[in-house]
C-alpha positions in Angstrom: -13.2 15.8 8.7 -15.5 18.5 7.3 -14.5 20.6 4.3 -15.0 24.4 4.3 -15.4 26.3 1.0 -15.3 30.1 1.0 -15.6 32.8 -1.6 -12.4 34.6 -0.5 -9.4 33.5 1.6 -10.1 36.3 4.0 -13.3 34.5 5.0 -11.1 31.7 6.3 -8.2 33.8 7.7 -8.6 32.9 11.4 -9.0 29.2 10.8 -6.0 29.2 8.4 -3.8 31.1 10.9 -4.7 28.6 13.7 -3.8 25.7 11.3 -0.5 27.4 10.4 0.6 27.6 14.0 0.4 23.8 14.3 1.6 22.7 10.8 4.7 20.6 10.6 4.7 19.3 7.0 3.9 20.3 3.4 3.4 18.6 0.1 4.1 20.4 -3.2 2.6 19.0 -6.4 4.2 20.1 -9.7 3.8 18.7 -13.2 6.6 17.5 -15.4 7.1 18.3 -19.1 4.6 15.5 -20.0 2.0 17.0 -17.5 2.4 14.1 -15.0 2.0 15.1 -11.4 5.1 14.9 -9.2 5.0 15.3 -5.4 7.6 16.5 -2.9 7.5 16.9 0.9 9.5 19.9 2.0 9.5 21.3 5.6 7.6 24.6 6.0 8.7 27.5 8.1 5.9 29.9 9.2 5.4 33.3 10.8 2.4 35.4 11.4 3.1 38.9 10.2 0.5 41.7 10.7 -2.1 38.9 11.5 -1.4 37.2 8.1 0.4 33.9 7.7 3.7 34.0 5.8 5.3 30.7 4.8 8.5 29.5 3.2 9.3 26.1 1.9 13.0 25.2 1.8 14.2 22.8 -0.9 17.5 22.1 -2.7 17.6 23.5 -6.2 17.8 20.4 -8.4 17.6 20.3 -12.2 14.5 18.1 -12.3 12.5 20.3 -9.9 13.7 23.4 -11.7 12.5 22.1 -15.0 9.1 21.2 -13.6 8.7 24.7 -12.2 9.8 26.2 -15.5 7.1 24.2 -17.2 4.4 24.9 -14.6 5.3 27.6 -12.1 2.0 27.3 -10.3 2.2 24.2 -8.1 -0.4 23.2 -5.5 0.8 23.3 -1.8 -0.9 21.3 0.9 0.1 21.9 4.5 -0.7 19.4 7.3 0.0 18.5 10.9 0.4 15.1 12.6 -3.4 15.0 13.3 -4.0 15.3 9.6 -5.6 18.8 9.7 -4.9 20.3 6.3 -4.9 23.5 4.4 -4.2 23.9 0.7 -3.2 26.9 -1.4 -2.3 27.5 -5.0 0.6 30.0 -5.5 3.4 30.8 -7.8 6.7 29.1 -7.0 9.8 31.3 -7.6 13.0 32.5 -6.1 12.3 35.5 -3.8 13.8 37.9 -6.3 11.8 36.8 -9.3 8.3 37.9 -10.4 5.6 35.3 -11.0 4.6 34.8 -14.6 0.9 35.3 -15.7 -1.2 32.3 -15.0 -2.1 30.2 -18.0 -5.6 28.7 -18.3 -5.0 26.5 -21.3 
């Protein structure tokens, strides 16, 4: 499958929205306190609002995951469908009522 790189996410907006309409699964990668990667597979819920994809990942709040997100609140999300078409984004993970902390580049 070809890979597409773009300078800004708006350059890929139409393709991403088409993927979103067909996505059934997600993978979330966090890091633990020893900086080891940890993966989870939540089910995504999507809507297209004002021609932009808006997504939610539902997960139970468990102490281990909460600790991982406190250590590294910027996990990587990968969204995919049964045909293995994928889209990946990096975003802040937080409760809807909490602000995202500044990104650390250390």
